[in-house]
C-alpha positions as CSV (number, residue, x, y, z in Angstrom):
1,X,49.1,36.2,89.7
2,X,51.5,38.2,87.5
3,X,49.0,37.8,84.7
4,X,46.3,39.4,86.7
5,X,48.6,42.2,87.8
6,X,49.2,43.0,84.1
7,X,45.4,43.0,83.5
8,X,44.9,45.4,86.4
9,X,47.4,47.8,84.8
10,X,45.5,47.7,81.5
11,X,42.1,48.0,83.3
12,X,43.5,51.0,85.2
13,X,42.4,49.7,88.6
14,X,44.2,47.8,91.4
15,X,41.9,45.4,93.4
16,X,42.0,45.4,97.2
17,X,40.4,41.9,97.0
18,X,42.2,40.2,94.0
19,X,40.0,37.2,94.2
20,X,37.2,39.3,92.6
21,X,39.2,39.8,89.5
22,X,40.2,36.1,89.5
23,X,36.5,35.2,89.7
24,X,35.7,37.7,86.8
25,X,38.3,35.8,84.7
26,X,37.0,32.3,85.5
27,X,34.8,30.6,82.9
28,X,32.0,28.2,83.9
29,X,34.0,25.3,82.4
30,X,36.5,25.4,85.3
31,X,34.2,26.6,88.1
32,X,32.6,24.4,90.8
33,X,33.9,21.0,91.5
34,X,35.9,20.2,94.6
35,X,37.2,23.8,94.8
36,X,33.8,25.3,94.9
37,X,35.1,28.3,92.9
38,X,32.5,30.6,91.3
39,X,32.5,31.5,87.6
40,X,32.1,35.0,86.3
41,X,28.3,34.6,85.8
42,X,27.1,36.3,88.9
43,X,29.6,39.2,88.4
44,X,28.5,39.4,84.8
45,X,24.9,39.9,86.0
46,X,25.9,42.7,88.3
47,X,28.2,44.3,85.8
48,X,25.6,44.5,83.1
49,X,23.5,46.7,85.3
50,X,26.5,48.8,86.5
51,X,27.8,49.5,83.0
52,X,24.4,50.7,81.8
53,X,23.9,52.8,85.0
54,X,27.2,54.6,84.5
55,X,26.6,55.5,80.9
56,X,22.9,56.4,81.6
57,X,23.9,58.8,84.4
58,X,26.6,60.4,82.3
59,X,24.2,60.9,79.4
60,X,21.5,62.3,81.7
61,X,24.0,64.9,82.9
62,X,25.6,65.8,79.5
63,X,22.4,66.0,77.4
64,X,19.7,67.7,79.6
65,X,17.5,68.6,76.7
66,X,17.5,65.2,75.0
67,X,14.5,62.8,75.3
68,X,14.4,59.4,76.8
69,X,14.1,57.5,73.6
70,X,17.2,59.1,72.0
71,X,19.2,58.6,75.2
72,X,18.2,54.9,75.4
73,X,19.2,54.2,71.8
74,X,22.6,56.0,72.2
75,X,23.3,54.1,75.5
76,X,22.6,50.8,73.7
77,X,25.0,51.9,70.9
78,X,27.7,52.4,73.5
79,X,27.2,49.4,75.8
80,X,26.8,46.4,73.5
81,X,28.7,43.2,72.8
82,X,30.6,44.8,69.9
83,X,32.2,47.5,72.1
84,X,32.6,45.1,75.1
85,X,34.7,42.9,72.8
86,X,36.6,45.8,71.4
87,X,37.6,47.0,74.8
88,X,38.1,43.5,76.1
89,X,40.6,42.7,73.4
90,X,42.4,45.9,73.9
91,X,43.0,45.2,77.6
92,X,43.9,41.6,77.1
93,X,40.8,39.7,78.4
94,X,41.1,36.8,75.9
95,X,44.6,36.1,77.1
96,X,43.6,36.4,80.8
97,X,40.4,34.4,80.7
98,X,40.7,31.0,82.4
99,X,38.8,28.1,80.7
100,X,39.0,24.4,80.7
101,X,41.5,23.3,77.9
102,X,38.7,21.3,76.2
103,X,36.8,24.6,75.6
104,X,39.7,26.1,73.6
105,X,40.2,22.7,71.8
106,X,36.6,22.2,70.7
107,X,35.5,25.8,70.2
108,X,38.6,27.2,68.6
109,X,39.5,29.4,71.6
110,X,37.9,32.2,73.6
111,X,34.7,33.4,71.8
112,X,33.6,37.0,71.5
113,X,30.7,36.2,73.8
114,X,33.0,35.0,76.5
115,X,35.0,38.2,76.2
116,X,31.8,40.4,76.4
117,X,30.6,38.4,79.4
118,X,33.9,38.8,81.1
119,X,34.0,42.5,80.5
120,X,30.7,42.8,82.3
121,X,32.1,40.7,85.1
122,X,35.1,43.0,85.5
123,X,32.7,45.9,85.9
124,X,30.8,44.0,88.6
125,X,34.1,43.1,90.3
126,X,35.3,46.7,90.4
127,X,31.9,47.9,91.8
128,X,32.1,45.4,94.6
129,X,35.7,46.1,95.3
130,X,35.9,50.0,95.0
131,X,32.4,51.3,94.8
132,X,30.4,53.2,92.2
133,X,33.0,56.0,91.8
134,X,35.7,53.7,90.8
135,X,33.6,51.6,88.4
136,X,32.3,54.8,86.9
137,X,35.9,55.9,86.2
138,X,36.6,52.6,84.6
139,X,33.5,52.9,82.3
140,X,34.2,56.4,81.2
141,X,37.9,55.7,80.6
142,X,37.2,52.7,78.3
143,X,33.8,53.3,76.8
144,X,33.1,57.1,76.8
145,X,34.4,58.8,73.7
146,X,33.0,62.4,73.9
147,X,32.9,63.1,70.2
148,X,31.4,59.8,69.2
149,X,28.8,60.0,72.0
150,X,27.7,63.5,70.8
151,X,27.5,62.1,67.3
152,X,25.3,59.2,68.4
153,X,23.0,61.4,70.3
154,X,22.7,63.9,67.4
155,X,22.3,61.1,65.0
156,X,19.5,59.3,66.8
157,X,17.8,62.7,67.4
158,X,18.1,63.3,63.6
159,X,16.2,60.1,62.8
160,X,13.5,61.0,65.4
161,X,13.2,64.5,64.0
162,X,13.0,63.3,60.5
163,X,10.2,60.9,61.4
164,X,8.3,63.6,63.3
165,X,8.7,65.9,60.2
166,X,7.0,63.2,58.1
167,X,4.3,62.5,60.6
168,X,3.4,66.2,60.9
169,X,3.0,66.5,57.2
170,X,1.2,63.2,56.8
171,X,3.7,61.9,54.4
172,X,5.2,58.4,54.3
173,X,8.1,57.8,56.7
174,X,11.6,57.9,55.2
175,X,13.1,54.7,53.6
176,X,16.7,53.6,54.3
177,X,18.5,51.4,51.9
178,X,22.0,49.9,52.2
179,X,24.1,50.9,49.3
180,X,27.5,49.5,50.1
181,X,29.6,47.7,52.6
182,X,33.4,48.3,52.2
183,X,36.6,47.7,54.1
184,X,38.0,44.6,55.8
185,X,35.7,42.3,57.9
186,X,36.9,43.7,61.2
187,X,36.4,47.3,60.1
188,X,33.4,47.6,57.8
189,X,32.1,51.0,56.5
190,X,28.4,51.0,55.7
191,X,26.9,53.5,53.2
192,X,23.1,54.0,53.4
193,X,20.7,56.3,51.5
194,X,17.7,57.9,53.2
195,X,14.9,58.8,50.9
196,X,11.5,60.6,51.2
197,X,8.7,59.5,49.0
198,X,8.8,61.8,45.8
199,X,11.3,63.9,47.6
200,X,15.0,64.4,48.3
201,X,17.5,61.8,49.3
202,X,20.8,61.8,51.1
203,X,23.6,59.3,51.9
204,X,25.5,58.6,55.1
205,X,28.4,56.4,56.2
206,X,29.3,54.7,59.5
207,X,31.0,51.8,61.2
208,X,27.5,50.2,61.5
209,X,24.4,50.3,59.4
210,X,22.6,52.1,62.2
211,X,25.3,54.8,62.4
212,X,25.1,55.2,58.6
213,X,21.3,55.7,58.8
214,X,21.7,58.4,61.4
215,X,24.2,60.3,59.3
216,X,22.0,60.0,56.2
217,X,19.0,61.3,58.3
218,X,21.0,64.3,59.5
219,X,22.1,65.0,55.9
220,X,18.4,64.8,54.7
221,X,17.3,67.2,57.4
222,X,19.9,69.6,56.2
223,X,18.6,69.4,52.7
224,X,15.0,70.2,53.9
225,X,16.4,73.4,55.5
226,X,16.5,74.8,59.0
227,X,12.8,75.6,59.2
228,X,11.6,72.1,57.9
229,X,14.3,70.2,59.7
230,X,13.2,71.5,63.0
231,X,9.6,70.8,62.4
């Protein structure tokens, strides 16, 4: 149980019903049997919805003038397997996850998908144990980075505005082309160029190809000028 106590510290929440955290850390390979113990799969199902709700509510409050499409894209860029794994590894989920020894022997250890699934299960467990307010605090603490969220919203909005600019003028939509991928495998930097047909072009960089495209779109809008960039 000491391992779970350490995990609670890194999560930032102490469970009133510790069995919920134990269930969130129990892989299907050791569930069932004579003990009848549940795996994390049901909590994972619940946690997926809870994570998205917490981020959706925060975005709804913080960006009152932003449209549904941009908010949906930004939410998906915050709550995805990549970020679930990033946070899970930081708080020690791979070390705390319980699996059958054969899983680690055959598969080479805890997979990234297992970590992402377990993170969703943790969110579901906190929701059941402490309610919406406590799981919301967990999500905002570990997933909400104010500056990055604002950049995501602005970036997705830039791509939408650039597309609208082209549609209003009946010109072809912008083309995005990957120029370069640099950096180590676990920390790539993508560089993309956004180009208008027979028009200007601009480059952008980011931790993902999508983020690089957003930055390139924003830079291209700036080249078009305030009047053109706003439609």
